Structure formats: C-alpha cells, structure tokens
LUMRODREN-887532 format. One record per atom (N, C-alpha, C): z, x, y. Coordinates in Angstrom, 3 decimals, always signed. Example, Ala and Ser with C-alpha at 12.3 -4.5 7.8 and 13.67 -1.06 7.14 Angstrom:
BEGIN
+----------+----------+----------+
:        Z :        X :        Y :
+----------+----------+----------+
:   +7.800 :  +13.190 :   -5.690 :
:   +7.800 :  +12.300 :   -4.500 :
:   +7.800 :  +13.200 :   -3.300 :
:   +7.080 :  +12.850 :   -2.250 :
:   +7.140 :  +13.670 :   -1.060 :
:   +7.870 :  +12.900 :   +0.030 :
+----------+----------+----------+
This chain:
BEGIN
+----------+----------+----------+
:        Z :        X :        Y :
+----------+----------+----------+
:   +0.000 :   +0.829 :   -1.187 :
:   +0.000 :   +0.000 :   +0.000 :
:   +0.000 :   +0.872 :   +1.248 :
:   +0.843 :   +1.871 :   +1.244 :
:   +0.941 :   +2.748 :   +2.403 :
:   -0.371 :   +3.479 :   +2.648 :
:   -1.042 :   +3.917 :   +1.605 :
:   -2.315 :   +4.609 :   +1.706 :
:   -3.382 :   +3.679 :   +2.302 :
:   -3.361 :   +2.416 :   +1.908 :
:   -4.296 :   +1.429 :   +2.463 :
:   -4.034 :   +1.220 :   +3.953 :
:   -2.777 :   +1.217 :   +4.343 :
:   -2.427 :   +1.026 :   +5.750 :
:   -2.946 :   +2.192 :   +6.588 :
:   -2.804 :   +3.422 :   +6.084 :
:   -3.306 :   +4.588 :   +6.814 :
:   -4.823 :   +4.504 :   +6.978 :
:   -5.510 :   +4.109 :   +5.920 :
:   -6.970 :   +3.969 :   +6.006 :
:   -7.354 :   +2.873 :   +6.991 :
:   -6.605 :   +1.762 :   +6.968 :
:   -6.880 :   +0.658 :   +7.894 :
:   -6.695 :   +1.101 :   +9.344 :
:   -5.613 :   +1.797 :   +9.616 :
:   -5.340 :   +2.274 :  +10.981 :
:   -6.414 :   +3.274 :  +11.408 :
:   -6.805 :   +4.176 :  +10.530 :
:   -7.843 :   +5.158 :  +10.846 :
:   -9.176 :   +4.457 :  +11.114 :
:   -9.502 :   +3.477 :  +10.294 :
:  -10.742 :   +2.725 :  +10.485 :
:  -10.700 :   +1.936 :  +11.786 :
:   -9.572 :   +1.342 :  +12.093 :
:   -9.415 :   +0.599 :  +13.342 :
:   -9.566 :   +1.532 :  +14.544 :
:   -8.959 :   +2.710 :  +14.476 :
:   -9.062 :   +3.676 :  +15.576 :
:  -10.507 :   +4.136 :  +15.762 :
:  -11.207 :   +4.395 :  +14.669 :
:  -12.609 :   +4.797 :  +14.746 :
:  -13.464 :   +3.691 :  +15.342 :
:  -13.241 :   +2.463 :  +14.917 :
:  -13.990 :   +1.319 :  +15.441 :
:  -13.750 :   +1.164 :  +16.937 :
:  -12.515 :   +1.259 :  +17.359 :
:  -12.193 :   +1.154 :  +18.793 :
:  -12.880 :   +2.263 :  +19.584 :
:  -12.861 :   +3.490 :  +19.067 :
:  -13.501 :   +4.609 :  +19.760 :
:  -15.003 :   +4.372 :  +19.895 :
:  -15.636 :   +3.877 :  +18.836 :
:  -17.077 :   +3.607 :  +18.893 :
:  -17.402 :   +2.492 :  +19.877 :
:  -16.609 :   +1.450 :  +19.887 :
:  -16.836 :   +0.336 :  +20.814 :
:  -16.658 :   +0.800 :  +22.250 :
:  -15.591 :   +1.551 :  +22.526 :
:  -15.363 :   +2.046 :  +23.884 :
:  -16.476 :   +2.986 :  +24.321 :
:  -16.951 :   +3.815 :  +23.425 :
:  -18.052 :   +4.724 :  +23.746 :
:  -19.319 :   +3.941 :  +24.064 :
:  -19.615 :   +2.935 :  +23.279 :
:  -20.807 :   +2.111 :  +23.525 :
:  -20.692 :   +1.387 :  +24.856 :
:  -19.514 :   +0.897 :  +25.172 :
:  -19.312 :   +0.210 :  +26.455 :
:  -19.501 :   +1.175 :  +27.615 :
:  -18.958 :   +2.368 :  +27.494 :
:  -19.089 :   +3.347 :  +28.582 :
:  -20.540 :   +3.749 :  +28.761 :
:  -21.267 :   +3.941 :  +27.671 :
:  -22.667 :   +4.342 :  +27.769 :
:  -23.544 :   +3.223 :  +28.305 :
:  -23.180 :   +1.994 :  +28.089 :
:  -23.997 :   +0.881 :  +28.543 :
:  -23.554 :   +0.301 :  +29.863 :
:  -22.501 :   +0.836 :  +30.448 :
:  -21.962 :   +0.248 :  +31.671 :
:  -22.875 :   +0.425 :  +32.865 :
:  -23.735 :   +1.433 :  +32.840 :
:  -24.517 :   +1.747 :  +34.024 :
:  -25.357 :   +0.583 :  +34.508 :
:  -26.035 :   -0.110 :  +33.628 :
:  -26.898 :   -1.180 :  +34.117 :
:  -26.146 :   -2.477 :  +34.389 :
:  -24.923 :   -2.592 :  +33.896 :
:  -24.167 :   -3.819 :  +34.100 :
:  -23.072 :   -3.696 :  +35.150 :
:  -22.684 :   -2.485 :  +35.474 :
:  -21.636 :   -2.279 :  +36.468 :
:  -22.196 :   -2.632 :  +37.836 :
:  -21.515 :   -3.474 :  +38.592 :
:  -22.074 :   -3.915 :  +39.875 :
:  -21.906 :   -2.931 :  +41.027 :
:  -21.133 :   -1.849 :  +40.844 :
:  -20.965 :   -0.901 :  +41.946 :
:  -21.401 :   +0.487 :  +41.519 :
:  -21.891 :   +1.240 :  +42.493 :
:  -22.333 :   +2.603 :  +42.230 :
:  -22.388 :   +3.361 :  +43.549 :
:  -22.457 :   +4.694 :  +43.447 :
:  -22.579 :   +5.541 :  +44.631 :
:  -24.026 :   +5.998 :  +44.757 :
:  -24.595 :   +5.869 :  +45.943 :
:  -25.966 :   +6.315 :  +46.189 :
:  -25.956 :   +7.830 :  +46.291 :
:  -26.695 :   +8.480 :  +45.395 :
:  -26.680 :   +9.937 :  +45.331 :
:  -27.994 :  +10.577 :  +45.762 :
:  -29.053 :   +9.777 :  +45.865 :
:  -30.343 :  +10.331 :  +46.281 :
:  -31.216 :   +9.218 :  +46.838 :
:  -31.964 :   +9.549 :  +47.875 :
:  -32.946 :   +8.630 :  +48.443 :
:  -34.323 :   +9.187 :  +48.072 :
:  -35.125 :   +8.401 :  +47.374 :
:  -36.467 :   +8.850 :  +47.009 :
:  -37.464 :   +8.521 :  +48.118 :
:  -37.361 :   +7.309 :  +48.635 :
:  -38.239 :   +6.845 :  +49.712 :
:  -37.610 :   +5.583 :  +50.288 :
:  -38.385 :   +4.742 :  +50.931 :
:  -37.830 :   +3.576 :  +51.599 :
:  -37.467 :   +2.403 :  +50.712 :
:  -37.759 :   +2.468 :  +49.411 :
:  -37.399 :   +1.359 :  +48.526 :
:  -36.839 :   +1.804 :  +47.170 :
:  -36.547 :   +3.095 :  +47.031 :
:  -36.061 :   +3.614 :  +45.750 :
:  -34.934 :   +4.626 :  +45.985 :
:  -33.831 :   +4.439 :  +45.252 :
:  -32.685 :   +5.342 :  +45.352 :
:  -32.196 :   +5.693 :  +43.959 :
:  -31.378 :   +6.714 :  +43.892 :
:  -30.669 :   +7.028 :  +42.656 :
:  -29.197 :   +6.756 :  +42.908 :
:  -28.542 :   +6.197 :  +41.920 :
:  -27.116 :   +5.925 :  +42.024 :
:  -26.390 :   +6.533 :  +40.831 :
:  -25.105 :   +6.765 :  +41.040 :
:  -24.236 :   +7.192 :  +39.945 :
:  -23.152 :   +6.139 :  +39.798 :
:  -22.986 :   +5.668 :  +38.574 :
:  -21.994 :   +4.641 :  +38.272 :
:  -20.637 :   +5.282 :  +38.017 :
:  -19.569 :   +4.485 :  +38.061 :
:  -18.227 :   +5.034 :  +37.830 :
:  -18.081 :   +5.798 :  +36.511 :
:  -18.887 :   +5.464 :  +35.513 :
:  -18.799 :   +6.168 :  +34.231 :
:  -19.581 :   +7.478 :  +34.218 :
:  -20.217 :   +7.830 :  +35.365 :
:  -20.966 :   +9.081 :  +35.459 :
:  -22.450 :   +8.947 :  +35.170 :
:  -22.873 :   +7.810 :  +34.655 :
:  -24.294 :   +7.608 :  +34.361 :
:  -25.082 :   +7.471 :  +35.660 :
:  -26.269 :   +8.054 :  +35.681 :
:  -27.149 :   +7.959 :  +36.853 :
:  -28.359 :   +7.099 :  +36.507 :
:  -28.824 :   +6.334 :  +37.475 :
:  -30.008 :   +5.488 :  +37.300 :
:  -30.807 :   +5.476 :  +38.595 :
:  -32.114 :   +5.335 :  +38.449 :
:  -32.984 :   +5.133 :  +39.603 :
:  -33.097 :   +3.628 :  +39.821 :
:  -32.902 :   +3.219 :  +41.067 :
:  -32.918 :   +1.800 :  +41.434 :
:  -34.113 :   +1.523 :  +42.334 :
:  -34.901 :   +0.530 :  +41.995 :
:  -35.990 :   +0.035 :  +42.848 :
:  -35.472 :   -1.232 :  +43.490 :
:  -35.378 :   -1.244 :  +44.825 :
:  -34.881 :   -2.422 :  +45.526 :
:  -35.840 :   -3.584 :  +45.325 :
:  -35.293 :   -4.717 :  +44.956 :
:  -36.088 :   -5.909 :  +44.683 :
:  -36.669 :   -6.472 :  +45.976 :
:  -37.945 :   -6.853 :  +45.914 :
:  -38.556 :   -7.656 :  +46.967 :
:  -39.085 :   -6.943 :  +48.180 :
:  -38.954 :   -5.606 :  +48.244 :
:  -39.476 :   -4.892 :  +49.407 :
:  -40.464 :   -3.819 :  +48.961 :
:  -41.333 :   -3.434 :  +49.881 :
:  -42.326 :   -2.405 :  +49.607 :
:  -42.391 :   -1.466 :  +50.806 :
:  -41.938 :   -0.238 :  +50.614 :
:  -41.949 :   +0.758 :  +51.687 :
:  -43.274 :   +1.514 :  +51.668 :
:  -43.676 :   +2.039 :  +52.817 :
:  -44.889 :   +2.856 :  +52.854 :
:  -44.763 :   +4.062 :  +51.921 :
:  -45.869 :   +4.400 :  +51.280 :
:  -45.903 :   +5.552 :  +50.375 :
:  -46.011 :   +6.844 :  +51.171 :
:  -45.708 :   +7.945 :  +50.510 :
:  -45.794 :   +9.265 :  +51.144 :
:  -47.191 :   +9.443 :  +51.735 :
:  -47.253 :  +10.085 :  +52.889 :
:  -48.499 :  +10.328 :  +53.618 :
:  -49.032 :   +9.084 :  +54.334 :
:  -48.324 :   +7.963 :  +54.256 :
:  -48.744 :   +6.731 :  +54.937 :
:  -47.912 :   +6.509 :  +56.187 :
:  -48.450 :   +5.700 :  +57.074 :
:  -47.770 :   +5.373 :  +58.320 :
:  -46.396 :   +4.758 :  +58.051 :
:  -45.386 :   +5.294 :  +58.676 :
:  -44.003 :   +4.829 :  +58.670 :
:  -43.224 :   +5.210 :  +57.412 :
:  -43.762 :   +6.097 :  +56.583 :
:  -43.050 :   +6.571 :  +55.393 :
:  -41.728 :   +7.245 :  +55.781 :
:  -41.808 :   +8.192 :  +56.711 :
:  -40.612 :   +8.938 :  +57.113 :
:  -39.549 :   +8.020 :  +57.697 :
:  -39.962 :   +7.089 :  +58.533 :
:  -39.018 :   +6.177 :  +59.176 :
:  -38.342 :   +5.263 :  +58.157 :
:  -39.126 :   +4.745 :  +57.200 :
:  -38.563 :   +3.859 :  +56.167 :
:  -37.570 :   +4.621 :  +55.293 :
:  -37.938 :   +5.837 :  +54.920 :
:  -37.042 :   +6.655 :  +54.097 :
:  -35.755 :   +6.976 :  +54.851 :
:  -35.889 :   +7.309 :  +56.135 :
:  -34.708 :   +7.616 :  +56.951 :
:  -33.821 :   +6.391 :  +57.125 :
:  -34.432 :   +5.218 :  +57.261 :
:  -33.650 :   +3.986 :  +57.413 :
:  -32.824 :   +3.714 :  +56.160 :
:  -33.419 :   +3.940 :  +54.998 :
:  -32.672 :   +3.720 :  +53.754 :
:  -31.622 :   +4.809 :  +53.553 :
:  -31.861 :   +5.982 :  +54.104 :
:  -30.927 :   +7.102 :  +53.938 :
:  -29.555 :   +6.838 :  +54.556 :
:  -29.423 :   +5.815 :  +55.372 :
:  -28.103 :   +5.515 :  +55.941 :
:  -27.102 :   +5.113 :  +54.852 :
:  -27.596 :   +4.735 :  +53.667 :
:  -26.666 :   +4.400 :  +52.581 :
:  -26.401 :   +5.581 :  +51.654 :
:  -26.966 :   +6.740 :  +51.952 :
:  -26.745 :   +7.919 :  +51.124 :
:  -25.250 :   +8.238 :  +51.080 :
:  -24.724 :   +8.384 :  +49.874 :
:  -23.312 :   +8.671 :  +49.694 :
:  -22.412 :   +7.446 :  +49.704 :
:  -22.980 :   +6.291 :  +50.016 :
:  -22.186 :   +5.062 :  +50.109 :
:  -21.976 :   +4.421 :  +48.736 :
:  -20.897 :   +3.685 :  +48.627 :
:  -20.667 :   +2.843 :  +47.462 :
:  -21.370 :   +1.517 :  +47.752 :
:  -22.249 :   +1.120 :  +46.845 :
:  -23.025 :   -0.107 :  +47.033 :
:  -22.787 :   -1.060 :  +45.881 :
:  -23.111 :   -2.317 :  +46.137 :
:  -23.046 :   -3.345 :  +45.112 :
:  -24.474 :   -3.653 :  +44.685 :
:  -24.675 :   -3.747 :  +43.380 :
:  -25.999 :   -3.992 :  +42.821 :
:  -26.038 :   -5.361 :  +42.163 :
:  -27.072 :   -6.121 :  +42.482 :
:  -27.248 :   -7.441 :  +41.871 :
:  -28.599 :   -7.463 :  +41.174 :
:  -28.622 :   -7.876 :  +39.908 :
:  -29.878 :   -7.854 :  +39.148 :
:  -30.805 :   -9.007 :  +39.475 :
:  -32.055 :   -8.818 :  +39.137 :
:  -33.050 :   -9.885 :  +39.181 :
:  -32.840 :  -10.681 :  +37.896 :
:  -32.686 :  -12.000 :  +37.996 :
:  -32.323 :  -12.788 :  +36.815 :
:  -33.276 :  -12.667 :  +35.628 :
:  -34.555 :  -12.512 :  +35.888 :
:  -35.523 :  -12.553 :  +34.793 :
:  -36.152 :  -11.210 :  +34.437 :
:  -35.739 :  -10.149 :  +35.122 :
:  -36.367 :   -8.852 :  +34.876 :
:  -35.377 :   -7.746 :  +35.215 :
:  -35.135 :   -6.844 :  +34.270 :
:  -34.145 :   -5.797 :  +34.465 :
:  -34.746 :   -4.495 :  +34.984 :
:  -35.939 :   -4.132 :  +34.490 :
:  -36.577 :   -2.859 :  +34.842 :
:  -38.042 :   -3.079 :  +35.187 :
:  -38.566 :   -2.153 :  +36.007 :
:  -39.991 :   -2.219 :  +36.315 :
:  -40.771 :   -1.390 :  +35.300 :
:  -42.081 :   -1.277 :  +35.495 :
:  -42.924 :   -0.565 :  +34.530 :
:  -42.652 :   +0.935 :  +34.496 :
:  -41.944 :   +1.457 :  +35.492 :
:  -41.597 :   +2.878 :  +35.522 :
:  -40.205 :   +3.137 :  +34.967 :
:  -39.537 :   +2.106 :  +34.469 :
:  -38.203 :   +2.248 :  +33.890 :
:  -37.065 :   +2.194 :  +34.890 :
:  -37.367 :   +1.942 :  +36.160 :
:  -36.312 :   +1.875 :  +37.174 :
:  -35.599 :   +0.526 :  +37.079 :
:  -34.276 :   +0.538 :  +37.303 :
:  -33.543 :   -0.717 :  +37.372 :
:  -33.973 :   -1.472 :  +38.620 :
:  -34.186 :   -2.763 :  +38.501 :
:  -34.515 :   -3.617 :  +39.639 :
:  -33.229 :   -4.257 :  +40.116 :
:  -32.859 :   -3.993 :  +41.364 :
:  -31.602 :   -4.513 :  +41.892 :
:  -31.718 :   -4.808 :  +43.379 :
:  -30.978 :   -5.847 :  +43.802 :
:  -30.696 :   -6.009 :  +45.218 :
:  -29.564 :   -5.028 :  +45.480 :
:  -29.590 :   -4.383 :  +46.627 :
:  -28.568 :   -3.408 :  +46.975 :
:  -27.852 :   -3.910 :  +48.226 :
:  -26.537 :   -3.978 :  +48.134 :
:  -25.735 :   -4.425 :  +49.276 :
:  -24.683 :   -3.383 :  +49.609 :
:  -24.455 :   -3.224 :  +50.903 :
:  -23.377 :   -2.354 :  +51.377 :
:  -22.524 :   -3.178 :  +52.323 :
:  -21.246 :   -3.203 :  +52.064 :
:  -20.314 :   -3.984 :  +52.882 :
:  -20.769 :   -5.438 :  +53.006 :
:  -21.302 :   -5.984 :  +51.911 :
:  -21.724 :   -7.382 :  +51.895 :
:  -23.056 :   -7.662 :  +52.573 :
:  -23.743 :   -6.635 :  +53.038 :
:  -25.027 :   -6.806 :  +53.727 :
:  -26.171 :   -6.376 :  +52.814 :
:  -27.184 :   -7.223 :  +52.710 :
:  -28.369 :   -6.957 :  +51.893 :
:  -29.220 :   -5.886 :  +52.585 :
:  -29.330 :   -4.720 :  +51.971 :
:  -30.058 :   -3.596 :  +52.560 :
:  -31.552 :   -3.902 :  +52.662 :
:  -32.132 :   -4.497 :  +51.639 :
:  -33.555 :   -4.853 :  +51.689 :
:  -33.856 :   -5.805 :  +52.831 :
:  -32.977 :   -6.779 :  +53.035 :
:  -33.157 :   -7.743 :  +54.124 :
:  -33.099 :   -7.037 :  +55.474 :
:  -32.177 :   -6.104 :  +55.637 :
:  -32.074 :   -5.365 :  +56.911 :
:  -33.338 :   -4.541 :  +57.164 :
:  -33.842 :   -3.882 :  +56.121 :
:  -35.057 :   -3.078 :  +56.281 :
:  -36.239 :   -3.957 :  +56.677 :
:  -36.323 :   -5.136 :  +56.099 :
:  -37.389 :   -6.084 :  +56.462 :
:  -37.236 :   -6.554 :  +57.903 :
:  -36.025 :   -6.917 :  +58.276 :
:  -35.779 :   -7.491 :  +59.595 :
:  -36.128 :   -6.539 :  +60.721 :
:  -35.943 :   -5.241 :  +60.493 :
:  -36.235 :   -4.269 :  +61.532 :
:  -37.581 :   -3.573 :  +61.347 :
:  -38.405 :   -4.115 :  +60.445 :
:  -39.778 :   -3.645 :  +60.308 :
:  -39.958 :   -2.301 :  +59.626 :
:  -39.008 :   -1.865 :  +58.834 :
:  -39.161 :   -0.595 :  +58.126 :
:  -39.974 :   -0.734 :  +56.848 :
:  -40.008 :   -1.943 :  +56.287 :
:  -40.716 :   -2.211 :  +55.036 :
:  -41.423 :   -3.556 :  +55.123 :
:  -42.247 :   -3.814 :  +54.128 :
:  -42.911 :   -5.110 :  +53.981 :
:  -42.291 :   -5.830 :  +52.782 :
:  -42.569 :   -7.117 :  +52.672 :
:  -42.143 :   -7.820 :  +51.459 :
:  -43.032 :   -7.362 :  +50.314 :
:  -42.540 :   -7.529 :  +49.129 :
:  -43.281 :   -7.211 :  +47.904 :
:  -43.586 :   -8.554 :  +47.253 :
:  -44.674 :   -9.209 :  +47.653 :
:  -44.920 :  -10.602 :  +47.273 :
:  -45.489 :  -10.832 :  +45.876 :
:  -45.804 :   -9.774 :  +45.148 :
:  -46.483 :   -9.947 :  +43.873 :
:  -45.588 :  -10.478 :  +42.766 :
:  -44.276 :  -10.333 :  +42.914 :
:  -43.357 :  -10.797 :  +41.884 :
:  -42.317 :  -11.717 :  +42.507 :
:  -42.141 :  -12.899 :  +41.958 :
:  -41.143 :  -13.818 :  +42.524 :
:  -39.723 :  -13.296 :  +42.288 :
:  -38.846 :  -13.650 :  +43.213 :
:  -37.431 :  -13.311 :  +43.084 :
:  -36.641 :  -14.314 :  +43.920 :
:  -35.359 :  -14.456 :  +43.682 :
:  -34.556 :  -15.494 :  +44.344 :
:  -34.514 :  -15.431 :  +45.879 :
:  -34.669 :  -14.270 :  +46.467 :
:  -34.580 :  -14.148 :  +47.927 :
:  -35.953 :  -14.070 :  +48.606 :
:  -36.976 :  -14.386 :  +47.874 :
:  -38.357 :  -14.225 :  +48.349 :
:  -38.627 :  -14.945 :  +49.674 :
:  -38.226 :  -16.192 :  +49.783 :
:  -38.491 :  -16.954 :  +51.005 :
:  -37.709 :  -16.381 :  +52.191 :
:  -36.459 :  -16.023 :  +51.991 :
:  -35.668 :  -15.399 :  +53.055 :
:  -36.317 :  -14.084 :  +53.505 :
:  -36.768 :  -13.299 :  +52.556 :
:  -37.414 :  -12.022 :  +52.875 :
:  -38.703 :  -12.251 :  +53.668 :
:  -39.479 :  -13.241 :  +53.262 :
:  -40.726 :  -13.540 :  +53.977 :
:  -40.434 :  -13.896 :  +55.434 :
:  -39.395 :  -14.690 :  +55.659 :
:  -39.033 :  -15.077 :  +57.026 :
:  -38.575 :  -13.870 :  +57.852 :
:  -37.851 :  -12.958 :  +57.240 :
:  -37.409 :  -11.749 :  +57.939 :
:  -38.612 :  -10.880 :  +58.327 :
:  -39.551 :  -10.758 :  +57.410 :
:  -40.762 :   -9.987 :  +57.700 :
:  -41.551 :  -10.628 :  +58.839 :
:  -41.693 :  -11.937 :  +58.817 :
:  -42.413 :  -12.640 :  +59.881 :
:  -41.734 :  -12.448 :  +61.235 :
:  -40.411 :  -12.429 :  +61.265 :
:  -39.686 :  -12.203 :  +62.517 :
:  -39.992 :  -10.803 :  +63.062 :
:  -40.015 :   -9.802 :  +62.198 :
:  -40.334 :   -8.438 :  +62.633 :
:  -41.774 :   -8.358 :  +63.147 :
:  -42.675 :   -9.063 :  +62.482 :
:  -44.080 :   -9.093 :  +62.938 :
:  -44.185 :   -9.749 :  +64.318 :
:  -43.528 :  -10.894 :  +64.484 :
:  -43.565 :  -11.602 :  +65.772 :
:  -43.025 :  -10.747 :  +66.906 :
:  -41.966 :  -10.012 :  +66.610 :
:  -41.341 :   -9.166 :  +67.628 :
:  -42.045 :   -7.820 :  +67.783 :
:  -43.032 :   -7.579 :  +66.920 :
:  -43.832 :   -6.358 :  +66.985 :
:  -42.938 :   -5.110 :  +66.968 :
:  -42.075 :   -5.045 :  +65.937 :
:  -41.161 :   -3.907 :  +65.812 :
:  -41.433 :   -3.133 :  +64.529 :
:  -40.935 :   -1.898 :  +64.504 :
:  -41.066 :   -1.068 :  +63.313 :
:  -42.510 :   -0.756 :  +62.978 :
:  -42.829 :   -0.824 :  +61.705 :
:  -44.184 :   -0.514 :  +61.280 :
:  -45.206 :   -1.482 :  +61.836 :
:  -44.775 :   -2.675 :  +62.201 :
:  -45.695 :   -3.669 :  +62.775 :
:  -46.158 :   -3.249 :  +64.172 :
:  -45.380 :   -2.415 :  +64.825 :
:  -45.766 :   -1.911 :  +66.142 :
:  -46.561 :   -0.617 :  +66.021 :
:  -46.121 :   +0.255 :  +65.131 :
:  -46.663 :   +1.594 :  +65.033 :
:  -47.933 :   +1.679 :  +64.170 :
:  -47.943 :   +0.980 :  +63.056 :
:  -49.036 :   +1.103 :  +62.094 :
:  -50.072 :   +0.007 :  +62.306 :
:  -51.240 :   +0.392 :  +62.669 :
:  -52.331 :   -0.576 :  +62.868 :
:  -53.239 :   -0.532 :  +61.655 :
:  -53.693 :   -1.698 :  +61.264 :
:  -54.563 :   -1.774 :  +60.077 :
:  -55.951 :   -1.317 :  +60.393 :
+----------+----------+----------+
C-alpha cells in the first residue's frame, strides 16, 4: 500500500509539472498583458509576456505605410511611443494569426486603443480587407483625419 502511495504521489507531481509547463508555454497568446519590446513599423510590434515568451503582434484593422513609402517614418515613430510600455492585448474573435504567423490583436495602453489613435491623427489607414469588430469606428476615425487633412492625408498625395 505504501509503495502504491509513493507512486501515486510521484505520478501526481509529474502530472502537475507537465500541466504547469504547458500552461506557461501557452500563456503568450492568451495572456492579455505584455511589454512592448520592439517596434517594427507603424502597425507591427514585438511584445514579451510575463512568462518570458515573445510574439510579434500585428495591430488589427490598421495599415501603416511600408518602408520607403510616404509617411513610413512618421507612422513608425507614432507607434514607438508605446515602446517599453505594458499594453493590453485583445484578440480578433474569428482569427488568431495572420498569414505571416503574427498574432492579430487590438493593442491598448492605459485603456486607449492605439490603432484608433493612429487612425485619428492620420498616421495610418484602415485595413478594410478583413472585417473586425471595430471596423466602423475605425472607418469614421480615418474619415475625420481625411476631412481635417492631417497626417498622411496632408503630406502624401496620390
């Protein structure tokens, strides 16, 4: 009986260790908070989660100018204000990753939607090809920036 108890306790300890390890390894995409550790451009960042895992995040619903395009530097610099910040990440309900393997997330700092701010001040455009829950709000923010002729809408002519 005693030998069975030792085996049971050892098996229980091993099972707990495996479960905790799996949870820690999988926490990165489900943990809602992370630290911004790198800015790639105006719509893509790298974050590190509390468990140490790093992921590249593509902000949902916005499209920043690509390298060598008008307003690339400004859009990247605007997003860089969150560098080093702790942010909250919210997933897209129907899609977790894009075709490049990046996590798709809304990014918020201090309760403020970063993508919405970038749109409102004309640093980025909406990304209309894929539906998402904030699509209509984002479209209205982009239209306001266009009407006010600010950001890339002022500087970049088609």
